[in-house]
Legacy VTK file of the C-alpha trace (Angstrom):
# vtk DataFile Version 3.0
C-alpha trace
ASCII
DATASET POLYDATA
POINTS 117 float
-53.937 8.065 -11.905
-50.831 5.777 -12.950
-49.285 4.640 -10.688
-46.350 6.810 -9.747
-44.028 4.223 -11.079
-45.952 5.167 -14.480
-45.852 8.749 -15.071
-43.567 10.569 -16.867
-41.635 13.127 -14.322
-41.602 16.704 -15.343
-38.363 16.556 -16.284
-38.107 14.765 -18.726
-41.001 15.833 -20.208
-38.682 18.217 -23.156
-36.230 15.022 -23.500
-39.716 13.470 -24.880
-40.520 16.272 -26.983
-37.111 16.023 -29.289
-37.979 12.192 -29.103
-38.475 11.750 -33.883
-40.265 8.554 -33.073
-43.707 10.573 -33.427
-46.577 8.938 -33.820
-50.563 9.990 -35.031
-53.673 9.838 -34.588
-56.473 11.917 -35.745
-57.372 11.764 -31.441
-53.326 12.516 -30.856
-49.403 11.886 -31.285
-47.435 10.084 -29.815
-43.652 10.353 -28.724
-41.661 7.384 -27.697
-38.239 8.126 -26.457
-36.217 5.346 -24.595
-34.742 5.431 -21.081
-33.416 3.155 -18.951
-35.699 3.039 -16.136
-37.462 -0.564 -15.523
-40.611 0.699 -16.160
-42.624 2.665 -19.112
-44.027 6.097 -17.636
-46.206 7.748 -19.153
-47.349 11.967 -19.839
-49.935 14.013 -21.466
-50.100 17.658 -22.540
-52.988 19.022 -23.400
-52.811 22.090 -24.651
-54.810 25.344 -23.223
-55.243 25.124 -27.369
-57.023 22.639 -27.168
-59.382 23.209 -24.174
-59.190 27.392 -22.960
-60.579 26.216 -19.201
-58.831 23.168 -16.945
-61.435 21.149 -16.378
-61.291 20.207 -19.890
-58.228 19.688 -20.396
-57.942 16.890 -16.671
-60.918 15.643 -18.209
-59.853 15.086 -20.853
-56.099 13.309 -19.562
-58.924 11.420 -17.313
-59.815 10.076 -20.418
-56.336 9.052 -21.820
-54.941 7.573 -18.356
-58.362 5.402 -18.500
-57.607 3.910 -21.612
-54.778 2.613 -21.412
-54.538 1.806 -17.911
-55.414 -1.703 -18.926
-52.906 -1.658 -21.554
-49.784 -1.137 -18.753
-48.673 -5.115 -17.701
-48.490 -5.895 -21.475
-45.768 -2.460 -22.444
-42.920 -3.507 -23.234
-40.279 -1.601 -20.434
-37.921 1.490 -20.854
-39.519 3.442 -22.767
-40.808 6.933 -21.904
-44.599 7.650 -24.067
-45.858 10.914 -24.498
-49.758 11.645 -25.460
-49.740 15.003 -27.259
-54.155 15.837 -27.558
-55.120 17.112 -30.858
-58.752 19.171 -31.242
-60.902 16.040 -32.294
-60.250 14.652 -28.756
-62.286 16.797 -27.172
-65.488 15.172 -28.455
-64.972 11.491 -27.776
-66.053 9.385 -25.724
-64.269 6.880 -23.875
-65.035 4.290 -26.753
-63.840 6.343 -28.777
-60.708 6.590 -27.993
-59.833 3.031 -26.344
-59.305 1.545 -29.864
-56.601 5.137 -31.200
-54.680 4.352 -28.295
-54.320 0.123 -28.591
-53.741 1.086 -32.563
-51.159 3.217 -31.204
-49.136 1.188 -29.038
-49.203 -1.528 -31.519
-47.580 0.805 -34.711
-44.533 1.847 -32.040
-44.323 -2.226 -31.435
-44.828 -1.270 -27.408
-46.841 -4.454 -26.762
-45.557 -7.435 -25.434
-47.237 -10.720 -27.526
-48.203 -12.953 -24.661
-49.988 -11.494 -21.832
-48.300 -10.769 -18.231
-49.370 -12.657 -16.246
LINES 1 118
117 0 1 2 3 4 5 6 7 8 9 10 11 12 13 14 15 16 17 18 19 20 21 22 23 24 25 26 27 28 29 30 31 32 33 34 35 36 37 38 39 40 41 42 43 44 45 46 47 48 49 50 51 52 53 54 55 56 57 58 59 60 61 62 63 64 65 66 67 68 69 70 71 72 73 74 75 76 77 78 79 80 81 82 83 84 85 86 87 88 89 90 91 92 93 94 95 96 97 98 99 100 101 102 103 104 105 106 107 108 109 110 111 112 113 114 115 116
């Protein structure tokens, strides 16, 4: 589970979805929207078209949360992120997902230059 300040509230989901800033990875799409909050908030959408069973959707969300957790301290503040799963994500492991998360965050220029201590 992500820390509460880093969770994207449900009412912001539609606003982030309508954002024009979208990055694509083979496993997910990433929507980025500016925010007035002091921290970056992150949400995940796994459609029932991707995984029919709730158990599978929850597993994919856990994998994505676990993959992004090491980067929380280095994220630039005042952004809302929404990860939209794609079909290939179903069969991937954590080790296969981690590099794609890092690449997407770098492409979006959401990582600070120096790691914060």
